[in-house]
C-alpha positions in Angstrom: 8.3 -22.1 -14.6 11.0 -22.4 -11.9 10.1 -20.4 -8.8 12.9 -18.6 -6.9 10.8 -18.2 -3.8 9.1 -20.6 -1.4 5.5 -20.5 -0.1 5.0 -21.3 3.6 1.8 -22.5 5.2 -0.2 -22.4 1.9 -2.6 -25.1 0.7 -2.1 -26.5 -2.8 -4.9 -24.3 -4.1 -3.4 -21.2 -2.5 0.0 -22.0 -3.9 -1.5 -22.4 -7.4 -3.2 -19.0 -7.1 -0.1 -17.2 -5.8 2.1 -18.7 -8.5 -0.5 -17.9 -11.2 -0.8 -14.3 -10.1 3.0 -13.8 -9.9 3.5 -15.4 -13.4 0.8 -13.0 -14.7 2.5 -10.0 -13.2 6.0 -11.0 -14.5 4.6 -11.6 -18.0 2.8 -8.3 -18.1 5.2 -6.0 -16.2 8.7 -7.7 -16.2 10.5 -4.3 -16.2 8.7 -3.1 -13.0 9.3 -6.0 -10.6 12.6 -7.6 -9.5 11.4 -11.1 -8.6 14.9 -12.2 -7.6 14.6 -10.2 -4.4 11.6 -12.2 -3.2 12.6 -15.3 -1.1 9.5 -16.2 0.9 5.7 -15.8 0.8 3.9 -16.8 4.0 0.2 -17.4 4.2 -1.5 -16.6 7.5 -5.2 -16.5 8.6 -5.3 -12.7 9.1 -3.2 -9.6 9.6 -3.5 -6.8 12.1 -6.0 -4.1 11.1 -7.3 -6.5 8.5 -4.5 -5.6 6.2 -4.6 -7.4 2.8 -0.8 -7.9 2.6 2.5 -7.0 4.2 6.1 -7.1 3.1 9.4 -7.2 5.1 12.7 -7.1 3.3 12.5 -10.3 1.1 9.3 -11.7 2.4 5.6 -11.1 1.7 2.8 -12.1 4.1 -0.6 -12.8 2.6 -3.8 -13.3 4.7 -6.7 -15.6 3.9 -9.1 -13.1 5.4 -9.6 -10.2 2.9 -7.3 -12.1 0.5 -7.0 -15.8 -0.4 -10.1 -16.9 1.5 -12.5 -18.9 -0.8 -10.5 -17.9 -3.8 -10.5 -20.3 -6.7 -8.7 -20.1 -10.0 -9.4 -22.1 -13.2 -6.5 -22.1 -15.5 -4.0 -19.2 -15.7 -4.5 -15.5 -14.7 -5.3 -13.2 -17.6 -6.5 -9.6 -18.0 -10.0 -10.7 -18.9 -10.3 -12.6 -15.6 -9.7 -9.4 -13.6 -13.4 -8.5 -14.0 -13.6 -10.7 -10.9 -13.1 -8.0 -8.2 -11.9 -10.4 -5.6 -9.2 -11.7 -8.0 -8.4 -8.2 -9.1 -7.9 -7.1 -5.5 -5.5 -10.0 -4.8 -3.5 -9.3 -7.9 -3.3 -5.6 -6.9 -2.2 -6.5 -3.4 0.5 -8.9 -4.6 1.8 -6.5 -7.2 1.9 -3.7 -4.5 3.9 -6.0 -2.1 6.2 -7.1 -4.9 6.9 -3.4 -5.5 7.9 -3.0 -1.9 10.2 -6.0 -2.1 11.7 -4.7 -5.4 12.4 -1.2 -3.9 13.6 -2.3 -0.4 17.2 -1.5 -1.2 16.3 1.9 -2.7 14.3 2.9 0.4 16.2 0.7 2.9 17.1 3.4 5.4 13.4 4.5 5.7 12.1 0.9 5.7 14.4 -0.2 8.4 13.8 3.0 10.5 10.1 2.2 10.5 10.7 -1.4 11.6 12.7 -0.3 14.6 10.2 0.4 17.4 12.8 2.4 19.3 13.0 5.1 16.7 11.2 8.5 16.8 7.5 8.0 16.1 6.9 11.2 14.1 9.8 10.5 11.8 8.7 6.9 11.4 5.2 8.0 10.5 6.6 10.4 7.9 8.8 7.7 6.3 5.9 5.3 6.3 3.6 8.0 4.7 6.1 8.8 2.0 7.0 5.2 1.1 3.3 4.3 0.8 2.5 7.5 -1.2 5.1 6.6 -3.8 4.2 2.9 -3.7 0.5 3.7 -4.5 1.4 6.2 -7.2 3.5 3.4 -8.8 1.0 0.5 -8.3 -2.5 2.1 -8.3 -3.3 1.0 -11.9 -3.4 -2.6 -10.6 -6.0 -2.0 -7.9 -9.7 -2.9 -8.1 -11.8 0.3 -8.6 -14.7 -0.9 -6.5 -12.4 -1.6 -3.5 -10.7 1.7 -3.9 -14.0 3.5 -4.0 -15.2 1.8 -0.8 -12.0 2.7 1.0 -12.3 6.4 0.0 -15.9 6.6 1.0 -15.1 5.1 4.4 -12.1 7.4 4.9 -14.1 10.6 4.6 -16.8 9.4 6.9 -14.6 7.9 9.6 -14.4 9.7 12.9 -10.7 10.0 13.4 -9.8 10.3 17.1 -6.7 12.1 18.3 -5.0 9.5 20.6 -1.7 9.5 22.5 0.3 9.7 19.3 -1.9 12.2 17.6 -3.9 11.2 14.5 -1.7 8.2 13.9 -4.2 6.0 12.1 -5.3 9.0 10.0 -1.7 9.5 8.9 -1.3 5.8 8.0 -4.4 5.8 5.9 -3.9 9.2 4.3 -1.5 8.3 1.4 -3.9 5.5 0.4 -6.8 8.0 0.3 -4.9 10.7 -1.6 -3.7 8.5 -4.4 -6.9 6.5 -4.8 -9.3 9.4 -4.7 -7.2 11.3 -7.2 -6.9 8.3 -9.5 -10.7 7.8 -9.4 -11.3 11.5 -9.9 -13.2 11.7 -6.6 -10.8 13.8 -4.5 -12.7 17.1 -4.7 -16.1 15.6 -4.3 -15.2 13.4 -1.3 -12.7 15.6 0.6 -15.2 18.4 1.2 -17.4 15.8 3.0 -14.8 15.4 5.8 -16.6 16.9 8.8 -13.6 17.8 11.0 -12.2 21.1 9.6 -8.7 20.4 11.0 -8.4 17.1 9.1 -10.2 18.4 6.0 -7.6 21.2 5.8 -4.8 18.7 6.4 -6.0 16.5 3.5 -5.9 19.4 1.1 -2.4 20.5 2.3 -0.9 17.0 2.2 -2.4 16.4 -1.2 -0.9 19.6 -2.7 2.5 19.1 -1.0 2.8 15.4 -1.9 2.1 16.2 -5.6 4.8 18.8 -5.6 7.3 16.6 -3.8 6.9 13.6 -6.1 7.8 15.9 -9.1 11.1 17.0 -7.5 13.6 14.6 -9.0 16.6 16.5 -7.7 15.5 16.0 -4.1 16.2 12.8 -2.0 13.2 10.8 -0.8 14.4 11.1 2.8 14.4 14.8 2.5 10.9 14.7 1.0 9.7 12.6 4.0 11.1 15.2 6.4 8.9 17.9 4.7 6.0 15.5 5.5 7.3 15.1 9.1 6.9 18.9 9.7 3.3 18.7 8.5 2.5 15.7 10.7 3.9 17.5 13.8 1.3 20.2 13.3 -1.4 17.5 13.7 0.3 16.0 16.7 0.4 19.1 18.9 
């Protein structure tokens, strides 16, 4: 297979794994991913906040920590090999980041707004929230169930602190929690365990509103994000 992207800073084994995963994704879901938009994959030791992946325009960044580290692949990637949770998690991460690359033009205004640090923080949080909510709705089926469950359990037990920019880390994590907990059928069980009444109430409200917004096909995504913006502002006062 001829690859239209280049891999930077990866070992031979890491390159083999990445190529293998992308080949698997393209064979299984060719209609969902536009690989022509991907130009570069950079391998780094780790990402901020221990993120498992990041995408910017036509580039994906993959960390060794919580990603490629100690990963080995015999032969090609296949569905039966996804019982390996570590491989499943990496496949899900790469699929998710490829979705971002494939949709960059569609959501370009919001993506670029978030990247510009001089822009309004609340609007940027709202754009980031909405993009990630849609992204997870579209890619959740590729994620590892065990990893999702651990994330959701951690989310409801975490003591979120209101800092200078409000509950910013809570807002960043919220779309991941909403989509994952609903997908696993754990939303009702876990959400009631959130100790802070203000945040528990917010989770219920964001969940209901986000479900309604994603069904409104006649409404622009930017406008949907602005509805989310008003809800975020209530947490930031």
